[in-house]
C-alpha positions as CSV (number, residue, x, y, z in Angstrom):
1,M,0.0,0.0,0.0
2,A,2.8,2.4,1.0
3,V,4.6,1.7,-2.3
4,V,1.4,2.5,-4.3
5,M,1.0,5.7,-2.4
6,K,4.6,6.6,-3.1
7,Q,4.0,6.1,-6.9
8,L,1.0,8.3,-6.6
9,D,3.0,11.1,-4.9
10,R,1.1,10.6,-1.7
11,T,4.3,10.4,0.3
12,E,3.0,11.9,3.6
13,E,0.2,9.4,3.6
14,A,2.6,6.6,2.8
15,I,4.8,7.5,5.7
16,E,1.9,7.6,8.2
17,A,0.6,4.3,6.9
18,I,4.0,2.6,7.5
19,K,4.3,4.2,11.0
20,S,0.8,3.1,11.9
21,F,0.8,-0.5,10.7
22,R,4.4,-1.7,10.8
23,C,3.8,-3.0,14.3
24,L,1.5,-5.6,12.7
25,C,4.2,-6.7,10.3
26,P,6.7,-9.6,11.0
27,K,10.2,-8.9,12.2
28,S,11.6,-10.1,8.9
29,S,9.9,-7.3,7.0
30,Q,11.0,-4.4,9.2
31,E,14.2,-3.8,7.3
32,S,12.4,-3.5,4.0
33,L,9.9,-1.1,5.6
34,D,12.9,1.0,6.8
35,N,14.2,1.2,3.3
36,V,10.8,2.3,2.0
37,L,10.7,5.0,4.7
38,I,14.1,6.3,3.8
39,D,13.0,6.7,0.2
40,L,9.9,8.5,1.3
41,F,11.7,10.8,3.6
42,K,14.1,11.6,0.8
43,K,11.3,12.2,-1.7
44,C,9.5,14.7,0.5
45,G,12.5,16.5,1.9
46,K,12.4,15.1,5.5
47,V,16.2,15.1,5.8
48,D,16.4,15.0,9.6
49,E,14.1,12.0,9.7
50,Q,16.2,10.3,6.9
51,I,19.4,10.9,8.9
52,A,17.9,9.5,12.1
53,L,16.7,6.3,10.4
54,L,20.0,5.8,8.6
55,K,21.8,6.1,11.9
56,Q,19.4,3.6,13.4
57,K,20.1,1.1,10.7
58,L,23.9,1.5,11.2
59,R,23.4,0.9,15.0
60,M,21.5,-2.3,14.1
61,I,24.5,-3.4,12.1
62,Y,26.8,-2.7,15.1
63,R,24.6,-4.9,17.3
64,G,24.4,-7.7,14.7
65,E,20.6,-7.3,14.2
66,V,20.5,-7.1,10.4
67,F,19.9,-9.6,7.6
68,N,18.0,-11.8,10.2
69,G,21.3,-13.0,11.5
70,K,22.7,-14.1,8.0
71,P,26.0,-12.8,6.5
72,T,24.3,-11.7,3.3
73,K,20.9,-10.9,1.9
74,T,19.2,-11.1,-1.5
75,A,18.6,-7.7,-3.1
76,R,16.9,-6.7,-6.4
77,S,17.8,-4.1,-8.9
78,H,16.3,-3.7,-12.4
79,G,14.7,-7.1,-12.1
80,K,17.9,-8.9,-11.2
81,K,18.7,-10.6,-7.9
82,F,22.1,-10.4,-6.3
83,Q,23.7,-11.0,-2.9
84,V,24.7,-8.1,-0.6
85,S,27.1,-8.5,2.3
86,I,26.9,-6.7,5.6
87,R,30.1,-4.9,4.6
88,Q,28.5,-3.6,1.4
89,E,25.3,-2.6,3.1
90,T,27.2,-0.6,5.7
91,S,29.1,1.3,3.0
92,R,25.9,1.9,1.1
93,I,24.1,3.3,4.2
94,L,27.1,5.5,5.0
95,G,27.0,6.8,1.5
96,N,23.3,7.7,1.8
97,L,24.0,9.3,5.2
98,G,26.8,11.4,3.6
99,W,24.4,12.6,0.9
100,A,21.8,13.5,3.5
101,Y,24.3,15.6,5.4
102,M,25.2,17.3,2.1
103,Q,21.5,18.3,1.8
104,K,21.9,20.1,5.2
105,N,25.1,21.7,4.1
106,N,26.9,19.8,6.9
107,F,29.9,19.1,4.7
108,L,32.2,18.2,7.6
109,A,29.9,15.3,8.8
110,A,29.4,14.3,5.2
111,E,33.1,14.0,4.7
112,V,33.6,11.9,7.8
113,V,31.1,9.3,6.8
114,Y,32.0,9.3,3.1
115,K,35.7,8.5,4.0
116,K,34.6,5.7,6.3
117,A,32.3,4.3,3.5
118,Q,35.2,4.4,1.1
119,M,37.5,2.5,3.5
120,I,34.9,-0.2,3.9
121,D,33.8,-0.7,0.3
122,P,35.0,2.0,-2.1
123,D,33.2,2.9,-5.3
124,S,33.3,5.8,-7.8
125,N,29.9,7.3,-6.9
126,K,30.9,7.9,-3.3
127,A,34.3,9.1,-4.4
128,N,32.6,11.7,-6.6
129,N,30.3,12.8,-3.8
130,L,33.3,13.0,-1.5
131,G,35.1,15.2,-4.1
132,L,32.0,17.4,-4.2
133,C,31.9,17.6,-0.4
134,L,35.6,18.8,-0.4
135,I,34.8,21.3,-3.1
136,K,32.0,22.7,-0.9
137,Q,34.6,23.2,1.8
138,T,36.9,25.0,-0.6
139,R,39.5,22.2,-0.2
140,Y,40.2,22.0,-3.9
141,N,43.6,20.2,-3.8
142,E,42.1,17.3,-1.7
143,A,39.1,17.2,-4.0
144,R,41.3,17.0,-7.1
145,S,43.2,14.1,-5.6
146,V,40.0,12.1,-4.9
147,L,38.4,12.8,-8.3
148,Q,41.6,12.0,-10.2
149,Q,41.4,8.5,-8.8
150,V,38.1,8.1,-10.6
151,V,39.3,9.5,-13.8
152,N,42.4,7.2,-13.7
153,G,40.2,4.2,-13.1
154,E,41.8,3.5,-9.7
155,I,38.4,3.0,-7.8
156,P,35.8,0.2,-8.4
157,G,33.1,1.5,-10.7
158,S,35.4,4.0,-12.5
159,D,34.8,2.2,-15.7
160,D,31.3,3.6,-15.7
161,I,31.2,6.4,-18.2
162,K,28.7,8.4,-16.2
163,A,30.9,8.2,-13.1
164,R,34.0,9.2,-15.0
165,N,32.3,12.1,-16.8
166,R,31.0,13.4,-13.5
167,A,34.5,13.2,-12.0
168,Q,35.8,15.2,-14.9
169,E,33.1,17.8,-14.6
170,L,33.9,18.2,-10.9
171,L,37.6,18.5,-11.7
172,M,36.9,21.3,-14.1
173,E,34.9,23.0,-11.3
174,T,38.0,22.9,-9.0
175,E,40.1,24.6,-11.8
176,K,37.9,27.6,-11.5
177,W,39.1,28.3,-8.0
178,R,42.7,28.5,-7.0
179,P,42.7,30.0,-3.5
180,T,46.0,30.9,-1.9
181,S,45.1,28.8,1.2
182,E,42.5,26.3,2.0
183,F,40.5,26.5,5.2
184,L,37.4,25.1,7.0
185,P,34.6,27.6,6.6
186,G,31.9,28.1,9.2
187,F,29.7,25.1,8.4
188,P,27.3,23.4,10.8
189,G,28.6,21.2,13.6
190,L,29.2,17.5,13.1
191,D,25.9,16.1,14.4
192,L,27.6,12.7,14.9
193,D,26.6,11.0,18.2
194,E,29.4,9.6,20.3
195,D,27.9,6.1,20.4
196,F,27.4,6.2,16.6
197,V,31.1,7.1,16.0
198,N,32.3,4.5,18.5
199,G,30.2,1.8,16.9
200,L,31.5,2.7,13.5
201,E,35.1,2.6,14.8
202,K,34.5,-1.0,16.0
203,L,33.5,-2.0,12.5
204,M,36.4,-0.2,11.0
205,N,38.8,-2.1,13.2
206,V,37.5,-5.3,11.8
207,W,37.1,-4.3,8.1
208,A,40.1,-1.9,7.8
209,P,42.6,-2.9,10.4
210,N,45.6,-1.6,8.6
211,R,44.3,2.0,8.4
212,S,45.6,4.7,10.8
213,K,43.6,4.8,14.0
214,R,42.4,8.3,13.2
215,L,41.5,9.9,9.9
216,P,43.2,13.3,9.3
217,I,39.7,14.8,9.3
218,F,39.3,14.0,13.0
219,E,42.2,16.3,13.8
220,Q,40.5,19.0,11.8
221,I,37.2,18.3,13.6
222,E,38.8,18.8,17.0
223,N,40.2,22.2,15.9
224,F,36.7,23.0,14.5
225,R,35.1,22.1,17.8
226,D,37.6,24.3,19.6
227,Q,36.7,27.2,17.4
228,I,33.0,26.7,18.1
229,T,33.6,26.6,21.8
230,C,35.5,29.8,21.6
């Protein structure tokens, strides 16, 4: 019913229908309902609700409550079935969370989750979005470094012509601006809960054990927080 309402552009009614009746649905269908809700929130511009639900889904991954206890799940795209691992799902959700933060102009938080997503399961789409995120922060040299990897075919999915064209367009955008120094502008605060970050760090310790314990961005975040405090 909710899917039909979504197709008829009755998104608000679809959201209320899911919220009202999901308690009657089996546990195995709750994850699918969350995915429908996320799409509905995105469609009607409820970014805060979308962020909250994406964070909730990530917390469920930390607690081992996804895929009904199985290591993979069957997904469908364009009529085809394929298997998705928890690792891939985590990276996908982080990518969606990064894009949601972008819609709120919270580019610092978006950068953090995009970089985490790329460490877990990199792809060209998230790389392009990370490049855009860095451009929005006027950090053009870093943006060029990320986008050049897509153009050079160094990231999975770079063979997709659309991804490569987008990377080239964003690279051209960086060439328009050549500031003498790069800095962190006064964007919104991180909006990343401590338990959320800690849970994500635990996953990173398993899936990317050879990384440095802290991303360079976290050093910038601490300075950013100090500036806010002052």
